Every structure is written in C-alpha cells, then in structure tokens.
Backbone bond lengths (Angstrom), bond angles and torsions (degrees), N, CA, C in turn:
res aa  C-N    CA-C-N  psi(-1)  N-CA   C-N-CA  omega(-1)  CA-C   N-CA-C  phi
1 D - - - 1.427 - - 1.541 110.53 -
2 I 1.335 115.41 172.35 1.487 118.07 -176.41 1.498 111.65 -64.48
3 A 1.331 117.44 -37.93 1.488 119.77 -178.89 1.454 110.62 -61.63
4 S 1.339 119.82 -47.63 1.484 122.46 179.85 1.517 113.02 -65.95
5 Q 1.319 116.80 -35.02 1.486 120.05 176.31 1.490 110.63 -67.08
6 T 1.321 116.39 -37.11 1.473 120.74 179.56 1.503 110.31 -68.28
7 T 1.397 117.75 -38.66 1.445 122.38 178.97 1.483 110.85 -64.61
8 A 1.382 115.45 -46.32 1.487 119.99 -179.41 1.514 110.11 -60.96
9 K 1.319 115.87 -41.95 1.478 118.96 -177.53 1.547 108.59 -67.20
10 S 1.324 116.76 -34.38 1.462 118.27 179.65 1.494 112.39 -65.67
11 V 1.342 115.35 -38.49 1.499 119.86 179.30 1.488 109.29 -62.25
12 V 1.389 116.88 -43.74 1.426 118.15 -177.51 1.526 110.09 -68.03
13 V 1.315 116.74 -40.68 1.460 118.97 -179.93 1.511 110.93 -64.51
14 T 1.321 119.04 -39.57 1.419 122.00 -178.48 1.524 110.51 -69.67
15 K 1.292 116.46 -41.78 1.531 119.28 175.69 1.551 109.93 -57.46
16 N 1.365 114.19 -47.06 1.466 116.97 177.90 1.509 110.71 -60.73
17 L 1.362 117.90 -34.82 1.405 122.84 175.52 1.531 112.09 -61.75
18 G 1.328 113.61 -42.92 1.471 116.86 176.37 1.474 113.37 -65.13
19 L 1.340 118.31 -45.36 1.446 120.27 175.57 1.549 112.98 -60.37
20 S 1.278 115.33 -39.93 1.487 122.90 174.18 1.498 111.44 -59.12
21 S 1.313 116.64 -50.29 1.464 120.76 -177.10 1.504 110.04 -66.33
22 Y 1.295 118.49 -35.70 1.446 123.39 176.63 1.496 110.39 -64.97
23 G 1.337 118.28 -43.38 1.455 122.45 174.60 1.547 113.64 -60.48
24 Q 1.307 114.45 -40.63 1.457 118.76 -179.90 1.582 108.23 -68.87
25 A 1.291 115.48 -36.85 1.491 118.19 176.88 1.528 111.04 -64.95
26 L 1.317 116.25 -39.17 1.509 119.05 177.47 1.506 110.85 -60.05
27 N 1.331 114.95 -40.98 1.467 119.65 178.98 1.533 111.94 -62.19
28 A 1.363 111.40 -40.56 1.505 117.39 179.82 1.510 111.47 -68.56
29 I 1.351 117.71 -35.21 1.453 121.32 -177.85 1.528 111.82 -62.74
30 V 1.333 117.51 -36.34 1.478 119.33 -173.50 1.561 112.62 -87.52
31 R 1.332 114.79 -7.69 1.491 116.26 177.21 1.486 109.79 -69.43
32 P 1.359 117.29 131.51 1.505 117.83 -175.56 1.516 115.74 -56.10
33 E 1.357 117.88 -34.48 1.455 117.95 -177.34 1.517 113.52 -71.99
34 N 1.386 116.71 -11.74 1.471 120.25 -178.50 1.520 112.60 -102.43
35 K 1.362 116.23 -5.07 1.472 118.75 -170.09 1.578 111.70 -70.67
36 G 1.257 115.87 144.37 1.459 121.23 175.06 1.500 109.07 -85.37
37 T 1.353 112.96 169.81 1.492 116.36 -177.91 1.526 106.71 -134.77
38 L 1.356 114.38 127.04 1.443 119.42 176.08 1.544 107.11 -90.92
39 D 1.336 115.55 133.90 1.435 119.87 -179.88 1.551 109.29 -66.71
40 N 1.351 116.07 137.02 1.434 121.96 -178.46 1.458 116.60 -58.71
41 Y 1.365 115.44 -33.44 1.493 121.88 -171.30 1.522 112.03 -97.19
42 S 1.348 117.38 -24.81 1.478 120.20 -178.18 1.520 112.95 -110.27
43 G 1.378 114.05 -28.10 1.445 118.13 -178.69 1.532 109.86 82.67
44 K 1.333 117.29 4.81 1.489 120.63 -177.44 1.532 111.16 -92.59
45 Q 1.328 113.28 155.52 1.442 119.34 179.94 1.459 110.24 -72.23
46 T 1.352 118.14 132.36 1.447 122.50 -179.34 1.541 114.15 -101.96
47 A 1.340 114.68 -18.82 1.467 117.23 -178.59 1.516 111.35 -92.42
48 K 1.325 113.92 133.39 1.522 118.54 178.03 1.522 107.78 -79.36
49 P 1.358 115.58 149.03 1.548 118.89 -179.66 1.523 109.34 -50.21
50 E 1.290 120.93 -42.92 1.456 121.90 -173.81 1.518 111.80 -70.41
51 E 1.307 117.44 -9.06 1.467 121.17 179.31 1.479 113.46 -93.92
52 R 1.314 116.78 4.39 1.491 119.15 -169.04 1.552 111.20 -107.10
53 G 1.293 116.36 42.49 1.485 122.56 171.88 1.511 112.88 57.66
54 D 1.336 115.92 -138.53 1.476 119.02 -176.18 1.524 112.12 -76.16
55 L 1.320 116.66 -1.14 1.495 119.15 171.40 1.483 111.70 -78.23
56 A 1.347 116.95 -21.42 1.436 120.07 -179.44 1.496 119.01 -54.03
57 K 1.363 114.31 -36.01 1.515 117.67 -179.66 1.496 110.74 -69.72
58 Y 1.345 121.65 -16.84 1.414 123.55 178.09 1.530 110.49 -91.72
59 L 1.302 116.90 -29.42 1.465 122.13 -177.92 1.498 113.23 -90.35
60 A 1.377 115.59 -12.60 1.469 120.99 -179.92 1.521 112.01 -52.14
61 K 1.307 117.05 139.94 1.430 122.75 178.23 1.516 110.09 -64.95
62 P 1.371 119.51 123.41 1.482 120.47 177.77 1.476 111.81 -64.74
63 V 1.318 117.61 152.04 1.492 124.43 175.44 1.531 104.97 -76.00
64 D 1.310 115.18 157.42 1.471 121.82 177.11 1.559 108.39 -57.02
65 D 1.360 115.27 131.66 1.433 120.71 -173.11 1.552 112.06 -104.08
66 V 1.286 116.73 149.59 1.443 120.60 166.12 1.516 108.09 -74.92
67 T 1.330 114.97 131.65 1.500 117.26 -171.24 1.564 111.75 -98.60
68 A 1.273 120.15 -12.61 1.468 120.04 -178.22 1.500 111.71 -162.41
69 G 1.322 115.98 170.12 1.485 121.30 174.79 1.480 116.65 82.91
70 P 1.288 119.02 -173.76 1.450 122.67 -172.84 1.550 112.98 -89.00
71 T 1.315 117.86 0.90 1.475 118.01 179.13 1.506 111.05 -68.17
72 P 1.381 115.48 132.71 1.472 119.12 179.41 1.519 111.95 -59.23
73 R 1.348 112.78 141.31 1.494 117.84 178.15 1.476 109.69 -80.22
74 P 1.351 118.10 146.31 1.440 119.14 -178.69 1.520 116.75 -66.59
75 T 1.268 117.01 136.92 1.475 122.48 178.58 1.502 111.36 -114.22
76 N 1.293 120.21 -2.12 1.461 124.86 177.87 1.522 107.26 -91.11
77 T 1.308 116.45 63.38 1.477 123.37 -177.55 1.529 110.07 -124.25
78 P 1.314 116.71 146.39 1.447 119.90 177.62 1.487 113.60 -77.77
79 N 1.338 117.04 -10.60 1.475 121.29 -179.79 1.516 110.22 -87.95
80 V 1.261 118.92 114.23 1.474 122.85 -173.39 1.529 113.47 -63.57
81 I 1.300 117.60 -36.88 1.476 119.96 178.45 1.538 112.05 -67.51
82 Q 1.339 115.64 -42.39 1.437 118.70 173.46 1.564 112.61 -60.72
83 Q 1.274 114.64 -42.85 1.453 119.15 -178.01 1.547 110.28 -63.48
84 Q 1.304 116.16 -45.66 1.457 120.04 -178.25 1.546 113.64 -63.92
85 Y 1.369 113.09 -43.99 1.475 117.66 179.26 1.495 109.95 -67.66
86 N 1.307 119.58 -44.46 1.458 121.59 -174.27 1.510 110.68 -64.47
87 Q 1.395 116.73 -35.19 1.427 119.86 178.99 1.547 107.84 -63.52
88 Q 1.327 118.34 -42.48 1.481 119.67 179.59 1.517 111.19 -70.66
89 I 1.273 119.41 -35.89 1.466 122.41 172.93 1.459 112.77 -56.95
90 N 1.361 114.53 -46.78 1.431 119.52 179.84 1.482 113.30 -61.51
91 D 1.326 116.31 -34.82 1.448 121.12 176.13 1.507 113.18 -64.20
92 L 1.383 112.55 -39.04 1.507 117.24 177.28 1.524 110.81 -70.52
93 L 1.301 118.27 -33.13 1.460 120.07 179.16 1.516 112.97 -58.50
94 K 1.284 115.86 -25.93 1.435 120.12 179.69 1.538 112.26 -65.40
95 N 1.402 116.34 -25.17 1.440 121.53 -178.84 1.558 108.31 -74.50
96 G 1.394 116.24 -27.93 1.447 118.01 174.45 1.450 116.46 84.38
97 N 1.367 120.12 -10.89 1.461 121.39 -179.13 1.549 113.71 -138.91
98 A 1.310 114.84 31.89 1.432 118.28 -175.59 1.551 112.35 -115.08
99 Y 1.318 114.69 33.74 1.423 116.99 -175.73 1.507 118.95 -65.18
100 E 1.338 115.56 -31.70 1.497 120.96 175.08 1.463 110.54 -64.40
101 E 1.301 115.13 -45.71 1.494 121.55 178.38 1.565 111.97 -61.78
102 I 1.353 111.39 -41.46 1.488 117.49 178.78 1.521 111.28 -62.56
103 Q 1.321 115.75 -38.93 1.482 119.02 -179.57 1.592 107.96 -63.83
104 T 1.296 115.04 -38.29 1.491 116.69 177.69 1.529 114.60 -64.58
105 L 1.373 112.61 -39.50 1.426 119.29 175.08 1.507 113.32 -62.40
106 E 1.346 116.33 -41.71 1.471 121.50 177.69 1.479 113.44 -62.33
107 K 1.336 116.37 -35.63 1.436 122.04 177.07 1.550 109.95 -66.03
108 Q 1.302 115.79 -44.46 1.424 122.89 -179.66 1.564 108.23 -63.39
109 R 1.289 117.42 -47.03 1.450 123.15 179.73 1.452 114.43 -52.97
110 D 1.396 113.93 -52.24 1.433 121.21 -178.01 1.500 111.48 -66.40
111 F 1.370 115.58 -36.64 1.463 118.59 177.92 1.477 113.86 -63.61
112 F 1.337 118.02 -48.06 1.434 120.42 -178.64 1.529 113.94 -66.92
113 I 1.309 114.36 -35.56 1.514 116.70 176.14 1.502 110.12 -60.02
114 K 1.331 114.77 -45.80 1.450 121.04 -177.50 1.558 110.94 -66.67
115 Q 1.335 115.40 -40.13 1.502 119.38 -178.79 1.487 113.92 -63.96
116 V 1.342 114.95 -39.27 1.515 117.87 178.88 1.537 110.14 -60.51
117 N 1.354 118.48 -42.81 1.399 120.40 178.98 1.510 112.63 -67.35
118 E 1.407 117.24 -38.01 1.442 120.21 176.55 1.486 113.84 -65.86
119 E 1.294 116.69 -39.30 1.464 122.61 -179.64 1.500 109.84 -68.98
120 A 1.296 119.01 -41.51 1.489 121.06 177.60 1.560 110.12 -61.86
121 A 1.353 116.63 -43.60 1.439 119.83 177.18 1.473 112.94 -64.45
122 L 1.303 117.56 -38.33 1.470 120.93 179.99 1.538 109.46 -66.04
123 Q 1.325 118.00 -46.45 1.473 119.89 -179.02 1.528 111.52 -62.09
124 D 1.354 116.02 -33.28 1.455 117.78 176.90 1.499 111.03 -70.85
125 S 1.330 119.34 -35.75 1.464 123.81 176.28 1.501 110.44 -64.72
126 L 1.372 116.94 -40.90 1.438 119.90 -176.96 1.541 108.34 -69.41
127 A 1.322 117.85 -40.15 1.488 121.75 179.87 1.526 108.50 -64.13
128 F 1.339 118.45 -38.10 1.461 120.73 177.91 1.474 113.62 -67.57
129 A 1.346 115.45 -38.82 1.506 119.46 176.13 1.443 114.07 -63.50
130 E 1.399 115.93 -40.99 1.470 119.15 -176.92 1.536 109.57 -73.11
131 K 1.393 116.47 -38.20 1.441 119.01 -179.22 1.544 110.08 -61.60
132 N 1.334 117.51 -36.89 1.457 119.79 -176.65 1.500 115.21 -105.06
133 K 1.364 115.07 23.46 1.428 117.40 -176.59 1.511 117.01 -59.67
134 D 1.335 115.60 -28.41 1.476 121.67 -179.32 1.515 113.39 -81.61
135 N 1.371 116.03 -13.59 1.431 118.81 177.91 1.530 115.44 -95.57
136 L 1.319 113.98 -1.63 1.475 117.03 -175.81 1.555 108.65 -68.93
137 G 1.300 114.55 129.99 1.431 121.75 176.45 1.497 114.59 86.30
138 Q 1.315 117.65 -2.46 1.491 118.91 -179.14 1.509 111.13 -70.03
139 K 1.295 119.35 117.94 1.456 122.37 -176.00 1.540 108.06 -70.43
140 G 1.377 111.96 141.81 1.487 117.40 -179.63 1.459 117.66 75.95
141 S 1.383 116.10 -3.87 1.503 117.40 177.87 1.497 110.09 -72.78
142 T 1.388 115.38 136.59 1.467 119.24 174.02 1.508 113.08 -64.90
143 L 1.315 115.69 -19.19 1.468 121.65 -179.89 1.547 110.95 -82.83
144 R 1.265 118.43 -12.99 1.472 121.93 -169.41 1.562 112.95 -53.75
145 K 1.339 115.22 -52.54 1.484 117.94 -174.26 1.542 111.35 -63.30
146 P 1.352 120.32 -53.88 1.452 116.68 -176.34 1.565 112.92 -61.75
147 I 1.381 114.33 -31.98 1.489 116.89 178.01 1.538 110.58 -68.41
148 D 1.334 114.50 -44.50 1.451 117.84 179.97 1.577 112.12 -64.36
149 D 1.354 114.74 -40.22 1.421 120.88 178.49 1.492 110.37 -61.70
150 N 1.303 115.55 -46.97 1.433 120.28 -178.18 1.544 110.23 -61.96
151 L 1.331 116.52 -42.98 1.486 120.10 178.10 1.536 110.72 -62.75
152 G 1.327 115.13 -38.58 1.455 117.95 179.92 1.517 110.31 -63.06
153 T 1.323 114.98 -42.59 1.464 120.81 179.13 1.487 110.97 -61.03
154 L 1.333 119.27 -45.42 1.438 124.86 179.48 1.544 112.06 -58.84
155 K 1.327 114.10 -41.24 1.467 119.75 179.30 1.525 111.11 -68.48
156 S 1.335 115.98 -38.78 1.496 120.47 177.35 1.550 110.40 -66.51
157 Q 1.336 116.45 -40.50 1.456 120.13 177.72 1.525 110.26 -64.88
158 Y 1.276 116.89 -38.09 1.459 120.07 177.77 1.503 111.55 -58.95
159 S 1.260 117.71 -45.44 1.504 122.11 177.22 1.539 112.47 -65.61
160 E 1.340 114.31 -38.69 1.486 118.29 176.25 1.505 113.17 -64.42
161 Y 1.262 115.90 -40.35 1.506 120.10 179.26 1.510 110.37 -67.87
162 Q 1.323 118.15 -36.27 1.494 119.11 176.41 1.514 110.11 -63.97
163 S 1.370 115.84 -40.55 1.462 119.85 179.63 1.537 110.05 -67.75
164 D 1.341 116.74 -36.45 1.458 118.28 179.29 1.532 110.30 -63.36
165 I 1.296 116.43 -39.92 1.515 120.28 178.82 1.498 111.26 -67.48
166 K 1.332 120.20 -36.74 1.430 124.32 178.15 1.511 111.13 -60.13
167 N 1.315 114.67 -34.08 1.482 122.00 -178.92 1.535 110.94 -106.14
168 A 1.245 115.25 30.09 1.525 118.36 -173.13 1.541 114.19 -61.31
169 Q 1.326 115.62 -35.98 1.504 116.14 178.52 1.501 113.08 -60.48
170 Q 1.312 115.39 -48.79 1.442 120.34 178.51 1.556 114.42 -67.98
171 N 1.323 111.42 -44.38 1.498 116.71 -177.39 1.552 111.38 -66.69
172 A 1.333 115.52 -39.56 1.478 121.20 -179.30 1.503 110.56 -63.46
173 T 1.349 115.76 -45.52 1.430 120.25 179.72 1.530 112.15 -61.53
174 A 1.299 116.44 -34.41 1.466 120.32 -178.58 1.546 112.34 -69.58
175 V 1.325 115.82 -20.17 1.472 117.44 -178.85 1.584 112.26 -116.69
176 G 1.315 115.28 12.38 1.430 121.98 173.78 1.505 115.31 78.19
177 L 1.302 119.59 25.11 1.444 121.37 -179.42 1.493 109.82 -118.78
178 K 1.370 115.76 170.37 1.431 120.63 172.21 1.550 108.33 -87.36
179 P 1.364 118.30 151.76 1.408 121.16 -177.11 1.524 115.87 -54.56
180 D 1.375 116.03 -38.08 1.476 117.47 179.80 1.514 110.29 -69.94
181 E 1.282 121.26 -31.69 1.455 123.12 179.92 1.511 108.54 -69.32
182 Y 1.330 115.08 -40.78 1.467 122.07 179.84 1.484 112.96 -66.29
183 T 1.373 112.71 -46.93 1.467 121.71 -179.93 1.552 112.66 -59.23
184 K 1.323 117.31 -39.90 1.388 123.47 -176.71 1.571 110.26 -60.41
185 I 1.297 118.41 -41.70 1.452 123.87 -179.72 1.512 108.50 -58.36
186 Y 1.373 116.40 -51.71 1.455 117.72 -172.32 1.528 113.15 -79.32
187 Q 1.353 117.27 -27.70 1.452 119.01 176.36 1.540 110.66 -66.39
188 E 1.318 114.68 -37.86 1.478 116.88 176.89 1.527 114.05 -63.66
189 R 1.335 114.67 -32.72 1.463 118.44 177.28 1.548 111.26 -71.41
190 I 1.328 115.18 -39.90 1.491 119.11 172.75 1.436 111.15 -58.41
191 N 1.285 120.03 -46.41 1.458 123.12 177.03 1.492 114.10 -58.95
192 S 1.359 117.40 -39.68 1.412 123.60 178.85 1.549 111.25 -63.10
193 I 1.404 116.57 -45.70 1.387 117.55 178.12 1.506 114.06 -66.98
194 D 1.344 115.61 -37.43 1.457 118.18 176.17 1.503 111.44 -61.65
195 Q 1.328 118.53 -40.84 1.421 120.53 179.72 1.503 115.91 -64.29
196 T 1.296 113.95 -40.68 1.511 120.18 177.96 1.493 112.50 -69.77
197 L 1.330 119.45 -46.15 1.444 121.89 -178.76 1.494 112.70 -66.77
198 S 1.318 115.95 -26.03 1.486 117.07 179.08 1.550 111.15 -70.88
199 K 1.338 118.70 -11.23 1.391 121.57 179.98 1.560 113.93 -94.32
200 I 1.358 114.54 -3.31 1.407 120.11 -175.61 1.549 109.40 -92.71
201 P 1.292 117.95 111.53 1.502 121.19 -175.12 1.522 112.68 -53.36
202 E 1.271 117.40 -35.28 1.497 122.05 -172.70 1.516 110.64 -68.94
203 L 1.348 115.99 -21.31 1.436 120.22 -173.15 1.557 109.45 -107.48
204 K 1.311 116.47 130.17 1.437 120.67 -176.98 1.526 110.93 -101.08
205 K 1.345 114.60 -17.88 1.471 120.04 -175.17 1.503 108.95 -134.24
206 T 1.353 116.87 157.54 1.459 123.70 169.80 1.520 103.88 -76.84
207 P 1.375 113.87 162.24 1.482 118.25 -173.93 1.509 109.24 -55.93
C-alpha cells in the first residue's frame, strides 16, 4: 500500500542521508584547519571537538536519545547526524506502524555517529605516526613510548578492520547497511593504514 511504500522509501532516503553525511564528515576530517593534534609526549588528543571547524557538528556529543516507542526523538542536538536521522524517524512515527523501519534507522544513526569519531581518531593517529616516522625506535627518546603505543594501536586496528570485513554480512545487517557499504568503510581504513606505514623507514611490512 501507499503507506508501506512511503516508509520503505524513507528508509532508503535516510540511509543515503547517513552515507552522505558520513562522506561530508570524511571531507571535513582531512581539511587541515579541522585536524586534531596528538601531544608528542602523551599521545593524547589536544584539540577539543568544538575547536575543529565544520567537523565539530559531526563530532559533537549526541543528546540522550529515546530508544523505543512512539515518543518523538530529540532534534535539538548539536550532532548533525543525530538531528537528521531523528527528524526522519519522527516523520515515520506519524505513520504509526513503521517501528521495524525506525529500528533500522536508529541502528544506522548510531553507527554513523560512532564511525565519524573513529575515523577522526584514526586520521589523527596516522598523522602522528607519519610526523614521527623518523623517531621510531630511537633509544632514549622521550617520544619513544607514545610513538610505539600509537603504532601498536594502528596495527591492532588493522587486524580488527580485517576481521570486520570477514564478517561483513553479519556486521552490516546489525547496523542496517548492505555488506558492500559496510566493507567500503573498513577497507578504506585498511588502505589508509597501509599507506602510512609504508612511509615509516623502520617498518618493512604492513601489519
């Protein structure tokens, strides 16, 4: 019927909205003025989310969300992905019988919000690794531990992303995406890690 067709179309539109917002966030992440900075001696992020230009609206902490039922989801949130998804979910709530579709959209919403933060952190780690590539392995260097720790984290993430791809069918379903959409996100991260580690003289192989 018309109502179910409208609901299905809304789910597709919102998923595309999520993919589009994620793509826009990726573009914002790589702009120099939005980049974070890891402290040389602690390896910790020194930039606050609100200090990262137009990336801030993607990194902003979401407001507490309603998790079920007919209650409208909050749209007065600083997180643009949460706001866009919740607006669409609220539109579907007006149909009164779209709860399964709404659950799918909520999974997508939470996934994309999390992925933007993970991608931003990854790119900061990669930049830190490349900046300090010549200091890796230098005995007695005060930079040694944060550099080594960061490298260890990148290698661990590399393995995790490979595992995520191997289980793409199950993982994608859990977050309301198609396997190829899910795989693309993690394969691009693997490629980024490969590219950065290949520039480090101390390393002869990827993880």
